[in-house]
N, C-alpha and C positions, 0 to 999 in steps of 0.2 A: 473492856469492850462490852457494850450492852447487847442484849438479845437482838434488838432491831439493827444495831450496827453490824452484827454478824449476818443477819438476813440480807442487808444491803450488800455486804461483801460477797455473799453467796450468789445473789442475783446478778451482780456485776460479773462474777466468774462464769456463770452459766451463759449470760449474754455474750461475753467475750468468746466463749467456745462455740455457741450455736447461732449467734446473731450476726448481723452485718453492721458495717460502719455507716453512720448517717451524719448529716449535718443539720443543725437547727439554727435558723436565722430569725431573730426576734427584733422587730422595729417598734420603738415606742415614741409617742409624741411627747415633745418637750414643752417648753413654755412659748406662749404667743408673744411676739415682739410687736408692740403697737407702732413703732417707728417704721418698720419694714413691711408690716402686714403679713408676716410669715410665721409659721410655727416650726421650731427646730425638731429634728428627729435624731434619735439615738439608735444605733444598730449594734446588736451583740450577735456574734457568730460563734457557735460551738460546733467544732468538727471532731471527727473521730469517736463520737459517742457510739456505743454498741446498743443495738435494738433488734427486735423481732417484729416483723410485719405480718399480720394475720387478717385474712378476709373475714368479714362478718358472716355468720350462718344465715341461711335464707330466712329462718324464723325470727331473727333479730332485726331484719330490715323492715321498717314500718313505712318507708317512703317519705317520711317527714323528718324526724330527728336523725334517723339512720337511713341513708339512701343507698341504692345499688351502686357498687363501686367504692364505697367507703371502706377504710381499713382501720384496724386497731394496731397501734404501735406501742409495744412495751419497751421502755427505754430506761437505762440505768439512772440511779439517783443523782448523778452529777449534772444532769440536764436541768435547765430552767425554762421549760416551754410555757407559752401562754396561748390563749386563743388568738388566732391569726398569725402565729409563728409559721414559718415555712420549713418543711422537712424535705430534705433531699436524700433519697435512698437509691439503691441500684435499679429499682423499677420505676423511678420517676420522681416528680416533685409534687408535694402535697401541701395543702393548707390545713392547719390545726383548727378543728371545729369545736372540740371539747377536750378539757384537760382534767384528769383525775389523779390527784397526788395520793399515792398509797403511803400513808405516814402514820401508822399506829403510834401513839404516844408522842406525836410531833416530829419524829425522825423519818425522813423520806427513805423508803425502801426501793420503790420504783415509781415511774410515771406511766400512766395508761392514757394514751391519746386516741382520739377519733380524728382521722384525717380524710381529706377529700381532694381529688385531682381537680 
């Protein structure tokens, strides 16, 4: 087990102990069908992920990129969020505005998401 694998395992353990269960739903556009004039969609639902939701500090809110009411979500490495994914947690449903994959040396340790109601 590499150092970063151990860090991911430790993060998962801490999130399991102190976090809450969330669900992430990601919908992606497929190919355009010229015969029907429609575009297919593919939806992936990941439930039972462990995460911690944290409010942004007043000094971090700039009113543009980070708005009042936005939250940070720290989620375990098993997640595969993208911008516009939908996160459902105990305190509501949020849309992912920004995704930061914490992956030193290419191995995901955690995901840090900016979400908005």
